[in-house]
ROBAPA-489050 format. One record per atom (N, C-alpha, C): x, z, y. Coordinates in steps of 0.001 Angstrom, whole numbers, plus 500000, padded with zeros to 6 digits. Example, Ala and Ser with C-alpha at 12.3 -4.5 7.8 and 13.67 -1.06 7.14 Angstrom:
residues 2
513190507800494310512300507800495500513200507800496700512850507080497750513670507140498940512900507870500030
//
This chain:
residues 385
500837500000498795500000500000500000500871500000501255502001500764501181502898500830502329503463499452502638503922498723501598504496497408501812503452496437502353502227496526501823501159495650502314500866495907503778500847497183504175500590497540505569501659496967506477502931497124506093504020496635506925504011495110506990503719494439505856503690492989505841502575492454506715501385493069506606500247492632507411500538492790508896501141493907509272501455494144510680502483493142511173503475492823510323504505491871510716503916490488510935502986490075510040502333488776510196501541488724511494500766489810511760499966489849512985500852489768514213501999490469514166502913490452515297503512489066515476503837488393514349504389487059514422503416486068515023502154486147514629501123485275515197500982485515516686501048486791517071500900487129518482502019486531519317503235486475518747504379485999519510504481484480519520503740483811518625503933482376518451503392481560519618502294481969520219501657481170521257502485481174522533502658480025523172503433479961524411502706480667525544503457481168526502502850481868527632503678481624528885503009481519530009503699481368531281503919482730531895504769482772532924505080484040533570503835484616534226503636485889534024502480486576534579502964487806535339502101488315536213502438489527536939502037490752536142502896491740536153502607492997535464501692493876536314500775494545535638499945495551536282500648496895536103501289497380537146502070498618537068501138499814537264500341500073536256499305501094536348499852502460535935499190503491536406499512504848535987498274505713536189498276506886535582497148507805535688497510509138535065496487509849534634496746511145534014495609512115534274495913513381534105494905514418534340495588515713534754494825516542535439495293517872535840494110518830535735494189519763534799493141520757534599493690522137534935493057522802535892493517524115536329492405525145536124492698526189535333491717527208534976492115528557535573491118529306536007491290530711536387490285531511535575490755532524534860489854533275534005490150534765534005489100535536533762489264536965533531489198537189532024490227537839531486490395537963530042490354539427529627489681539683528502489782540989527843490202540735526407491179541490525917491739541284524584491832542612523848491410542598522579491613543727521668492458543245520506493512544004520175494409543591519104494952544808518381495091544697517055495741545761516290496950545233515522497493544079515973498688543554515331499908544346515783500865544484514880502076545249515189502855544602516323502883543270516365503650542564517389503079542793518785501781543162518874501156543359520171500844544825520453501440545715519694501192547144519880501619547575521283500727548271521980501027548753523324500868547723524420500509546489524063500363545433525067499001545515525745498956545097527015497708545049527784497538543634528323496627542860527718496400541474528117495200541309529038494526542402529398493325542310530209493661541963531656492822541135532265493005540816533676492824539342533967493142538960535195493002537582535659494259536793535305494063535582534831495193534721534478494870533284534865495905532454534926495769531046535265496320530213534115495601529158533769496033528247532703495995526825533233497067526059532975497165524680533456497482523741532299496815522610532294497102521555531327497133520241532090498287519577532115498418518394532966499423517418532380499149516131532564500058515067532142499984513906533124501091513169533243501134511916533982501376510790532977500556509739533034500658508625532107501074507354532841502142506743532379502577505457532914502133504370531928501304503430532402500694502453531494500781501028532042501973500508532320502084499128532785501706498149531682501126497005532063500720496003531086500706494623531727500733493601530868500640492224531333499796491448530335498879490622530836498052489758529995498543488325530140498946487723529024499508486381529037498408485319529001498813484075529195497853482974529197497145482840527852497779483280526770497156483186525453496147484296525190495927485152526188494923486202526068495427487511525515496681487564525067497237488803524524497738489702525649497516490978525485497989491964526456499110492791525833500232492843526523501361493657526112501488494811527107501696496011526605501819497146527510502535498303526854502834499304527646503427500528527124502630501721527646502741502821526941502098504075527333503134505178527205503536505729528322504511506822528336503843508019528988503721509115528236503000510293528712503991511430528971503994511871530206504954512880530657504254514222530823504748515230530106504192516577530212504529517167531573503513517626532293503747518170533626504243519615533589504083520298532447504544521670532307505881521718531593506664522751531863507883522980531109507526523376529682508295522880528716508107523269527325508673524664527112508468525187525897508932526542525611510420526723525801511190525628525612512636525719525762513091525606527205512169525439528148512546525388529552512786523986530060512549522963529226512767521591529665511483520795529475511065520126530540509886519284530400510316517934529841509369517146529324509784515891528728508623515008528346508960513930527668507995512938527238507260513445526006505945513306526034505115513760524922504820512615523960504430511456524471504095510295523663504617509050524360505072508093523561505480506810524132505354505738523063504655504651523426504472503585522461504162502279523174504399501182522456504107499836522922502840499355522241502016498594522983500777498064522425500702496550522611500146495887521599499830494462521667498363494331521284497549493759522146496116493716521882495517492390522311494405492055521657493671490842521979492290490895521361491391490071521854490008490115521377489902489861519888490675488925519361490608488611517930491680489318517127492751489745517781493838490433517083493507491881516792492791492546517701492673493997517646493808494604518433494413495668517921495520496292518648496581496816517690497831496592518048498975497145517326499680498122518256499928499329517776500702500326518520502005500591517771503119500587518500504432500841517917505127501924518721505423503052518081506149504095518787505691505481518409506048506447519249505787507859518986504388508219519455503455508251518512502059508497518831501372509093517608500221509743517826499447510273516710498860509143515879498412509496514666497928508510513711496561507955514111496188506845513459494875506248513683493770507224513311493941507924512176492924508874511736492716509994512723493807510501513285493726511560514296492964511076515526493326509890516020492733509401517257491282508964517078490888508672515836489516508247515582488615509388515135489181510599514983488397511743514509487323512144515524486256512742515016485154513228515841484897514686515522484759515503516554484363516898516410483097517148517206482783518414517407481590518768518173481699518248519601480599517775520198480639517341521595480942518525522500481683518281523570482068519332524508481870518853525934481416519751526778481277519462528199482649519575528858482956518653529729484245518645530418484445519922531228485638520505531099485995521646531937486092522970531221485660523035529947485828524271529190487272524471528783487542525588528113488911525885527727489328525122526476488407524549525741488774523768524564489026524631523350487967525188522769488136526064521609488394525277520328488135523975520322488483523109519198489910522619519399490815523584519618492177523261520032492965524551520185494297524498520032495110525687520312495180526050521792494588525244522687494667525516524123494152526897524492493214527438523705492657528749524015493717529841523980494848529580523290495950530553523271496556530754524653496241529848525594496720530043526958496136531270527609495011531764527116494397532995527616494434534129526598494113533816525342494033534849524299495179534639523310496080535614523130497288535430522311497005535492520816496389534437520290496091534417518859497138533664518055497983532853518710498961532056517971500193532887517638500947532427516636502159533145516235503183533173517353503197532150518191504159532110519287503964533237520284502747533805520327502469534919521233502426536241520466503029536262519285502973537476518474501586537714517932500833536653517777499436536789517395499203536710515905498020536252515560497513536430514214497586535216513311497357534036513857497167532889512992498492532337512484498515531815511255499763531346510672500291530079511320499393529229511797499823527970512412498688527457513262498999526946514437497913526625515359498147525310516075498543524271515332498765522991515993498545521869514997497677520911515344497358519765514495496948520200513090496160521261513009495805521860511730494306522126511693493665521843510549492216521972510426491732523400510586492612524383510433492199525768510590491810526133512008492204525307512985491876525622514378491390524409515165491401523220514541490993522032515301490545520912514379489561520139514841489136518936514122490206517859514143491137517958515090492125516912515292493436517341514640493571516978513351494673517448512523495507516268512033496685516574511517497576515570510948498151516067509619498721515166508834499406515537507599500551516492507934500516517696507362501526518735507624501688519031509116500667518721509899500722519013511328501717518168512094502130516988511550503095516147512276502495515715513606503369515408514554502883515107515902503756514075516588503157512959516981503841511941517791505157511481517170505141511217515860506325510676515200506349509162515368507506508558515136507626507105515234506721506459514182505793505614514645504715505168513772504280503755514147503760503020513158503124501741513409501654501869513052500790501433513960499344501572513768498657500258514108497649499925513319496845498740513597495371499115513621494670498670514682493225498840514812492579497468514780491555497316513952490836496047513902489961495893515147489549494669515468488500494515516483487224495189515989486317495460516895485042496068516522484124495016515922483601495303514731482636494433514071481273495115514095480461494756515084479145495382515253479256496909515303480279497394515994480466498829516175481369499486515152481818498739514132482670499298513080484127498932513337484999499950513347486427499755513574487218500473512496488287499840512030489175500424511030490568500555511617491231501678511342492597501875511800493482502359510672494718501852510603495678502295509595497011502580510268497714503601509750498995503999510328500022504231509234501291503999509585502396504327508685503546504908509509504120506005509015505305506601509622506318506882508519507596506681508812508636506871507797508766508323507381508526509244508314508566510667507954507622511446508851507577512755508614506642513608509352507363514540510303508590514220510653509390515114511495509702514450512825509874515272513856510288514752515150509128514428516052509202514837517306508165514602518296508744513719519391508331512446519386508785511476520385510309511337520389510891511253519183512327511007519041512533509937517969513708509288517975514049508335516937514508509065515680514381508406514531514707509050513258516178508970512892516873507903513335518279507680512990518493507693511478517609506990510788517717506883509343516842507889508634516113507418507611515241508295506839515591508165505361515968509265504744516283509307503320514985509479502545514531508428501869513271508497501131513378509335499861514555509821499518514715510679498347514762512156498706514464512482499950514508513878500384513410514129501411512886515343501408511901515732502398510540515099502164509764514989503240508430514402503205508486513080503956508156511998503270508313510672503851507044509843503654507058508648504219506013507645504020504619508210504278504388508586505530503107509167505942502119508029506201501036508034505450500018506992505566498711507612506021498015506908506898496767507435507425495787506287507634494520506540507350493492505531507565492271506185508196491672505510509158490494506033509836489425504959509964488186505388509981487046504491510136486115505078511177485673504254512099484758504719513152483610503730513303482441504278513580481254503446513786480509503975515002480229503097515951479520503468517175478454502418517465477197502871517583476097501939517785474915502663518420474049501903519068472826502442519672471608501831518995470610502676518719469382502229518075468185502783518850467521501924519614466312502322520333466498503612521143467573503648521906467829504804522758468556505944522091468926505800520819469686506819520097471104506305519877472096507053520374473501506678520228474107507414519037474762506682518155475363507257516958476860506988516962477659508043516809479102507925516665479523508663515398480114507917514470480532508468513179481991508128512938482734509046512323484132508772511989484512509522510719485423508912509960485989509551508774487448509140508672488284510027508146489704509699508014490305510404506807491426509852506329492203510457505246493657510100505452494528511072505184495951510831505313496724511536504228497905511006503908498762511624502894500203511249503168501115511831502392502542511519502497503187511755501136504382511198500937505113511381499692505980512631499774505845513497498775506625514725498693507877514464497855509015514349498521510289514124497848511212515332497942510609516514498122511426517724498281512012518201496970511369517890495858511843518384494565511517519845494313510723520452495195510361521864495031509327521983493920509603522806492932508709522971491798507365523550492268506288522996491732504965523504492050504351522926493303505026521975493962504471521360495161503971519960494851503147519426495744502559518101495550502486517384496883501944516179496871501815515408498103500785516060499026501110516238500294500135516818501240499065515809501619497893516319502011496787515462502416496031516099503581495311515271504312494383515733505334493178514804505315491994515359505540490823514504505682489838515157506637488969514321507208488039514801508224486852513856508302485698514406508622484493513604508825483714514192509994483120513347510841482390513854512000481270512917512425480270513493513074479109512719513520478559513313514805478301512460515795477606512838517024476405511923517217475273512499517633474058511745517886473564512084519294473326511059520109472874511266521472471494510682521721470644511432522459469294510958522783468742511784523938468092511121524881467403511786526001468294512800526727469547512472526919470470513351527620471175514355526735470728514530525493471358515455524557472397514726523697473458515440523325474377514997522281474560516180521333474307515955520049474421516989519024475358516473517937476253517329517474477137516864516418478183517881516033479063517437515153480124518301514673481008517565513691481872518317513030482786517717512070483328518755511117483915518269510023484534519146509021485819518493508530486853519305508316488115518764507836488909519767507026489884519260506266490758520101505447492194519599505505493134520546505491494548520265505289494981520872503955495350520016503008495954520461501757497451520210501883498212521275502097499634521128502385500507521046501147499899521022499961500636520776498731501689521811498398501577523008498949502579524040498713503805523930499595503818522934500486504966522753501374504894523664502589503730524231502830503572525308503794502869526452503084502935527621503663502427528820502984500924528986503119500214527903503363498762527979503461498154526581503366496900526537503009496026525385503209494968525825504213494245524877504791493265525269505798492069524334505783490973524827506314489765524037506499489046524540507738488196523705508315487468524140509499486328523195509836485370523728510586484244522907511015483847523264512438483291522269513114482828522460514491481378522024514576480661522616515533479265522269515771478971522508517246478239521582517869477958521770519281476830520892519782476374521213521000475332520440521657475619520417523154475415519283523782475534519164525231474261518538525783473996518815527065472828518221527721473219517793529126472993516529529415473290515959530724472044516078531594472044517080532479470902517314533355470839516214534408469644515808534773469487514803535825470203515278537084471153514483537556471976514907538673473405515148538216474148515993538926475580516128538635475934517135537542474971517898537009475291518988536096475176518587534631476045519157533814475963519081532355476214520477531808475578520798530692475780522103530051476016521865528565476687522819527926476957522664526500477354523950525832477151523985524524477575525106523686478248524538522445479386525131522053480042524684520824480763525847520156481038525648518870481757526654518091482742525961517161483824526676516826484746526215515788485013527369514839484977527066513520485183528062512481486254527543511530487366528285511398488450527849510531488903528933509583489496528514508471489993529479507481491298528974506870492251529892506709493517529622506048493555530390504733494060529752503689494192530420502398495636530351501934496136531496501410497511531557500948497685530919499591498929530658499211499230530056497920500343530853497253500663530500495990501772531120495284501577532608495102502636533383495379502616534827495162501616535526496062501285534899497175500365535530498129499030534804498128498554534407496942497360533577496856496112534279497366496146535620497463494975536330497954494921536459499458495984536042500146496019536132501603495075535112502232494334535527503247493494534611504011493589534957505489493329533982506319493228534190507764492061533374508274491390533870509307490219533184509832490306533046511345489742531957511826489632531707513262488178531376513568487627532007514589486284531648515028486221531719516545485476530784517130485376530730518582484023530157518986483527530636520139482247530190520678482415529984522179481734528985522716481887528705524143480608528129524740480271528604525950479170528096526744479739527587528061479412526329528408480020525682529571478956525032530443479149525141531748478384524368532720479360523590533580479115522288533764480063521434534468479334520591535510479918520493536698479327519706537789480311518645538254479849517394538306480671516313538827480682516382540351481879516421540945482017516484542395482329515123543005482643514152542153483014512830542640483800512105541571484364510963541927485079510137540953486262510893540364486186511219539074487289511880538387487490513328538749486515513974539383486650515378539783485451516171539267485703517205538468484629518075537988485010519540538207483982520344538382484136521794538468483301522402537351483860523382536654483160523965535516483257525482535542482273526128534954482294527564534690481984527742533206482578528759532585482393528915531148482644530354530707482128530645529535482392531912528855482762531590527416483844532188526929484315531903525577484701533193524862484412533226523569484826534335522715485654533770521566486814534398521303487744533908520287488202535071519426488311534826518114488784535873517203489661535277516111490792535916515862491657535565514743491868536802513898491678536693512584491812537851511711492590537477510457493302538457509904494111538263508707493749539307507667493529538864506445493333539761505312494488539519504361495508540365504433496727540122503666497393541427503287498115541384502186498944542523501792500147542609502718500710543807502848501909543990503661503023543100503103503649542329503997504710541443503562504220540174502913502938539902502983502376538704502386502685537467503199501966536385502886502219535095503518502172535177505033501193535899505576500956535879507010501629537026507757502276537946507052503097538950507706502355540090508353501062539950508633500272541027509207499234541476508190499098542787507978498171543300506973496850543692507632495774542983507286494430543325507735494375543568509245494763542574509989494817542685511447493813541748512100493591541990513404492606541204514132492970541139515604492792539969516185492911539770517635491628539109518103490987539695519103489786539083519660489848539127521176489295538103521794489340538043523246488140537321523825487803537690525048486715537053525792487271536527527115486870535318527468487307534704528722486092534289529534486034534755530787485057534267531755485860533454532760485649532143532777486539531307533560485861530229534362486645529617535229486225528471536017487398527503536095487090526223536261488169525228536260487856524080537199488918523495537734488859522221538446489612521213537604488959520073537333489524519078536424489597517725537107490810517191537186491054515912537836491478514886536797490882513711536819491239512617535929491430511375536780492620510768536691492933509670537616493705508548536901
//
């Protein structure tokens, strides 16, 4: 399947390059987003890492990126472009940098080819619960910006990034923005198919400098399917995905990792109702497997206001010697959002988040029967440009 995918992509690329084209002007486009939150937080925790800590009070959370997206459309109708996404915040190591970068070739009959450091087709085509713009994003690790539930904050959960235990938007072994080739078909009456291949699952927006297929986790394959259509005033959006990779670690008792997800949203009379379910089977290559589901509803009120409620429920299960260890994540959010103008929204929200661990001392998750819970009352200004 891997060879067929690469051959098909090479043929498509060759066809795209074959047609003659005259010099065209580049569209030096750029954009991005800036979301700024202010919230009052209350946190209760009995984890050892947070003993004596006081997280209650007012805090600020920012999520922002600048996207450079120059492109050119040739006389043959093909569009060539790049997408370089720059993180506006400093990373944990104190250095800001590029988050995603890839080249795209697209056309009405070709579909689209993406080459570079980007998430998989299945990830980008996934569907979770509908959310009103401006909330803190509980279907995401972003909520850790207020409530310290992630391991990086001395919190509770074993892993909180690209994983079904905390988000509908997951990847094989939680890989992120690795060097990848992806192809999306044109839409056929609302149906689109996407396939991705990456040589390995390591590295975020960096080159591989050679991949040893006899070691580690290699040959990451992902496939996604999406369907979007309207029927007599009812809008339907459906997506399903599956991904896997080859386990060449040689570790006894491990297998190939997998991820899968399914989601559905239905819109009518200003309402959107939907959700999704997914699982990460890490094949013993990580100390847990995970699953999670989301459910939500939004309503677009006549005028500038929208309101919504959503929840995410996730669970981690231990393997091997610590097979009885489990961890859970649950979150609920109510949001009201008002459009102030082109690309500008103001939102108010209330969110409750809880992470809990049921584990023996020294088990997989390191915390024995602990819990972190937090409530956020917040407001945000969200700019999209």
